[in-house]
C-alpha positions as CSV (number, residue, x, y, z in Angstrom):
1,M,0.0,0.0,0.0
2,A,2.8,2.4,0.8
3,A,4.5,1.5,-2.5
4,N,1.4,2.4,-4.4
5,A,1.0,5.6,-2.4
6,A,4.6,6.5,-3.2
7,V,4.0,6.2,-6.9
8,A,0.9,8.3,-6.5
9,V,3.0,11.0,-4.8
10,A,5.6,10.9,-7.6
11,R,2.9,11.0,-10.3
12,L,1.4,14.1,-8.6
13,G,4.8,15.9,-8.7
14,G,6.0,15.2,-5.2
15,D,9.3,13.7,-4.1
16,A,8.6,10.2,-2.8
17,V,11.1,8.1,-0.8
18,L,10.0,4.5,0.1
19,W,11.5,2.6,3.1
20,S,10.7,-1.1,3.1
21,P,12.2,-4.5,3.7
22,L,12.4,-6.9,0.8
23,G,13.4,-10.5,0.3
24,E,16.4,-11.7,-1.6
25,D,14.3,-12.9,-4.6
26,G,13.1,-12.1,-8.1
27,I,10.0,-10.3,-6.8
28,A,12.3,-7.8,-5.1
29,D,14.0,-7.1,-8.4
30,I,10.6,-6.4,-10.0
31,I,9.4,-4.2,-7.1
32,R,12.6,-2.1,-7.2
33,A,12.6,-1.7,-11.0
34,Q,9.0,-0.7,-11.2
35,L,9.3,1.9,-8.4
36,L,12.5,3.3,-9.9
37,A,10.8,3.7,-13.3
38,E,8.1,5.8,-11.6
39,G,10.6,8.2,-10.0
40,V,10.4,6.8,-6.5
41,D,13.6,7.0,-4.4
42,V,14.4,3.3,-3.7
43,E,17.7,3.7,-1.9
44,A,16.1,2.7,1.4
45,L,14.7,-0.6,0.1
46,R,16.7,-3.2,2.0
47,R,17.0,-6.9,1.0
48,F,17.1,-9.5,3.7
49,P,18.8,-12.8,2.8
50,G,16.6,-15.8,3.5
51,R,13.4,-13.8,3.5
52,T,10.7,-13.4,0.8
53,S,9.0,-10.4,-0.7
54,S,5.3,-9.8,-0.7
55,T,3.3,-10.2,-3.9
56,S,-0.4,-10.4,-4.9
57,A,-2.7,-11.6,-7.6
58,V,-5.7,-9.3,-8.4
59,I,-9.0,-10.2,-10.0
60,V,-11.2,-7.4,-11.3
61,D,-14.8,-7.9,-12.2
62,R,-16.9,-6.2,-14.8
63,R,-18.0,-3.5,-12.4
64,G,-14.4,-2.5,-11.6
65,E,-14.5,-4.1,-8.1
66,R,-11.4,-6.1,-7.2
67,L,-10.4,-9.2,-5.2
68,V,-6.8,-9.3,-3.9
69,I,-5.1,-12.6,-3.2
70,G,-2.0,-11.8,-1.4
71,Y,1.2,-13.5,-0.2
72,R,2.6,-11.6,2.7
73,G,6.3,-12.4,2.5
74,T,8.6,-13.0,5.5
75,A,10.5,-9.7,4.8
76,L,7.7,-7.9,6.6
77,Q,9.0,-9.6,9.8
78,A,12.3,-7.9,9.5
79,P,13.7,-5.6,12.2
80,S,13.6,-1.8,11.8
81,E,16.8,-0.5,13.4
82,W,18.3,0.1,9.9
83,L,15.8,2.8,9.0
84,P,17.4,6.2,8.1
85,L,15.3,8.1,10.7
86,G,17.6,11.1,10.4
87,Q,15.9,11.8,7.1
88,V,12.5,12.4,8.6
89,R,13.2,16.0,9.6
90,S,13.6,17.0,6.0
91,A,10.2,15.5,5.0
92,G,7.0,17.3,4.6
93,A,5.0,14.3,5.8
94,L,5.4,10.6,6.6
95,L,2.9,8.0,5.4
96,A,3.1,4.4,6.6
97,D,0.8,1.4,6.2
98,V,0.0,-1.4,8.6
99,R,1.8,-4.3,7.0
100,W,5.2,-3.9,8.6
101,Q,4.2,-3.1,12.2
102,E,7.6,-2.6,13.7
103,G,8.9,-0.3,11.0
104,T,5.6,1.6,10.8
105,A,5.6,2.3,14.6
106,T,9.3,3.3,14.5
107,A,8.8,5.7,11.6
108,L,5.6,7.3,12.9
109,R,7.2,8.0,16.3
110,A,10.2,9.5,14.6
111,A,7.9,11.8,12.5
112,R,6.0,12.9,15.6
113,D,9.3,13.6,17.5
114,A,10.4,15.7,14.5
115,G,7.2,17.6,14.3
116,V,6.5,16.1,10.8
117,P,2.9,15.0,10.1
118,A,2.7,11.3,10.8
119,I,-0.1,9.7,8.7
120,L,-1.2,6.1,9.0
121,D,-2.9,4.2,6.2
122,A,-5.1,2.2,8.6
123,E,-6.1,-0.8,6.4
124,E,-7.5,-4.0,7.8
125,A,-5.4,-5.6,10.5
126,T,-6.0,-7.1,13.9
127,A,-7.5,-4.7,16.5
128,E,-4.3,-4.9,18.6
129,I,-2.0,-3.9,15.7
130,L,-4.4,-1.0,14.7
131,E,-4.6,0.3,18.2
132,A,-0.9,0.3,18.7
133,L,-0.3,2.1,15.4
134,V,-3.1,4.6,15.7
135,G,-1.5,5.6,19.0
136,C,1.6,6.6,17.1
137,A,-0.1,8.7,14.3
138,D,-1.2,12.3,13.9
139,H,-3.6,11.4,11.1
140,A,-5.3,7.9,11.1
141,V,-7.0,7.4,7.8
142,F,-8.9,4.1,7.8
143,S,-10.5,2.0,5.1
144,E,-14.0,0.9,6.0
145,R,-12.7,-2.6,6.7
146,G,-9.8,-1.2,8.7
147,L,-12.2,0.9,10.9
148,A,-14.5,-2.1,11.4
149,A,-11.5,-4.2,12.6
150,F,-10.4,-1.3,14.9
151,A,-13.8,-0.5,16.4
152,P,-16.7,-2.8,15.3
153,G,-20.0,-1.1,15.1
154,D,-20.5,2.7,15.0
155,A,-18.1,4.4,12.5
156,E,-18.3,7.7,14.2
157,G,-17.5,6.2,17.6
158,G,-14.5,4.4,16.1
159,L,-13.1,7.7,14.7
160,R,-13.5,9.3,18.1
161,R,-11.8,6.4,19.7
162,A,-8.8,7.1,17.4
163,L,-8.8,10.7,18.6
164,A,-8.7,9.4,22.2
165,L,-5.6,7.4,21.4
166,G,-3.8,10.6,20.3
167,A,-4.6,11.1,16.6
168,Q,-5.4,14.7,15.6
169,V,-7.4,13.7,12.6
170,A,-9.3,10.4,12.2
171,A,-10.9,9.6,8.9
172,V,-12.5,6.7,7.0
173,T,-12.6,6.5,3.2
174,Q,-16.0,5.3,1.9
175,G,-15.4,4.6,-1.8
176,A,-17.8,6.4,-4.1
177,A,-19.3,8.2,-1.1
178,G,-16.1,10.0,-0.3
179,V,-14.6,10.4,3.1
180,M,-15.8,11.1,6.6
181,W,-13.6,12.5,9.4
182,V,-13.3,14.1,12.8
183,E,-10.6,16.4,14.2
184,A,-9.3,16.7,17.8
185,G,-10.2,20.4,18.0
186,A,-13.9,19.6,17.5
187,P,-14.4,15.9,18.1
188,A,-18.2,16.1,18.1
189,Q,-18.3,17.6,14.6
190,V,-18.4,15.0,11.9
191,R,-17.1,16.3,8.6
192,R,-17.6,14.8,5.1
193,E,-16.2,15.3,1.7
194,P,-18.3,13.6,-1.1
195,G,-16.7,11.5,-3.8
196,F,-16.6,12.5,-7.5
197,A,-19.1,10.8,-9.8
198,V,-17.1,8.7,-12.3
199,R,-17.5,5.5,-14.3
200,A,-15.4,3.0,-12.4
201,V,-13.5,0.4,-14.4
202,D,-11.0,-0.7,-11.7
203,T,-11.0,0.3,-8.1
204,L,-7.6,-1.4,-7.4
205,A,-5.3,0.9,-5.4
206,A,-7.8,3.7,-5.3
207,G,-7.4,3.9,-1.5
208,D,-3.6,3.9,-1.8
209,V,-3.8,6.7,-4.3
210,F,-6.1,8.6,-1.9
211,H,-3.6,8.2,0.9
212,G,-0.7,9.3,-1.3
213,A,-2.5,12.4,-2.5
214,Y,-3.7,13.3,1.0
215,A,-0.2,13.0,2.4
216,L,1.2,15.1,-0.4
217,A,-1.4,17.8,0.2
218,I,-0.7,17.8,4.0
219,A,3.0,18.0,3.3
220,G,2.3,21.1,1.2
221,G,0.5,22.8,4.0
222,S,-3.1,22.3,2.8
223,P,-5.9,22.4,5.3
224,V,-7.4,19.0,6.2
225,R,-10.6,19.6,4.2
226,D,-8.7,20.6,1.1
227,A,-6.4,17.6,1.4
228,M,-9.4,15.3,1.7
229,R,-10.9,16.8,-1.5
230,F,-7.6,16.5,-3.3
231,G,-7.4,12.8,-2.3
232,C,-10.9,12.1,-3.4
233,A,-10.2,13.6,-6.8
234,A,-7.1,11.6,-7.3
235,A,-8.8,8.4,-6.2
236,A,-11.7,9.0,-8.5
237,I,-9.5,9.5,-11.6
238,K,-7.6,6.3,-10.7
239,C,-10.9,4.3,-10.7
240,T,-11.6,5.3,-14.3
241,R,-8.5,3.4,-15.5
242,P,-7.4,-0.2,-15.4
243,G,-4.4,-1.2,-13.3
244,G,-3.3,-0.4,-9.8
245,R,-0.4,2.1,-9.4
246,S,-0.3,2.5,-13.2
247,G,-3.6,4.3,-13.0
248,A,-2.5,7.0,-10.6
249,P,-3.2,10.5,-12.1
250,T,-0.9,13.5,-12.6
251,R,-1.4,16.7,-10.7
252,A,-2.6,18.4,-13.9
253,E,-5.4,15.8,-14.2
254,V,-6.4,16.2,-10.6
255,E,-6.4,20.0,-10.7
256,A,-8.5,19.9,-13.9
257,L,-11.1,17.7,-12.1
258,L,-11.2,20.0,-9.1
259,A,-11.6,23.1,-11.3
260,H,-14.6,21.7,-13.2
261,A,-16.4,19.9,-10.4
262,P,-18.7,22.0,-8.2
263,H,-17.6,22.2,-4.6
264,P,-20.3,21.1,-2.1
265,R,-19.5,23.8,0.4
C-alpha cells in the first residue's frame, strides 16, 4: 500500500522516498525496478537474505471491483533498526501502512518527534495492531474494513476512539461516497467530503492513491478539508483506469477535475 502511495505522490509531482524490507528474490527485483521507473527513491529498500518479498494476484470484475489474493512475504517480519530516521526531519509528511508493524511504529514515532505530520494508512489488520499504530499517528485514515476491525459497530464512535488514542485527525474512506472524518479540536463535529461521480472500471489501489494524494497535500500545508478533497479527486480518476499504481493520475489531471467539479461547500 505504501508503495502504491509513493507512486501516486511521484505522479502528482512530489518527491517520494520509500522505506521497506524486501526478500532476496526475483520479486524484489521487479518491485525495485517498477518503483524506480516511476521516479520513487528506492535507496532505502533493504533486502534480507533468506526472506521473501510480498506479492499479490488481483482479480477485477466487470463493475471494476477487485479481489486481492496476497502472499505476505517474510521480509515484513524484519527488524527496523536500519531505517534512516535522520531523514525524517527533512520530509513534509510521513505516510506508513499497517503491513510492517515494527517499521511503521518506529517511523511514525520519529515523525512525531520531529514535528512532521505522521499519517497512518489504517487498512484492515488485527485490532491490537491497529490500536498500537493509531496511537503513534497524527492522522489515522482508515479504510471501511480497517475501521471495522479497529472498532466494530458505529463508525463515528470508532473515529472518536482514534482521537482518544492521540490522533489529531481520524478519517474513513468510503469509496464512491467520499470520506468522513473528525478532528481533535472539534471531536463532536463529523465532517464529510463527497466523492466524485465517475464511471469506475477498476478500483484497485484507489485507497492507496487517496492516501498518497492526501499525504502530499498535507506535506504542502493544505488544510485538512482541502487535502481530503484532493485525495478524493485523485482516487476518482484512478478508478476510471485499469491497473493499480499504473492508473494513478498526474497533478494536472487532478487540478482539472477540481476546477470543473462544483464544490459542495
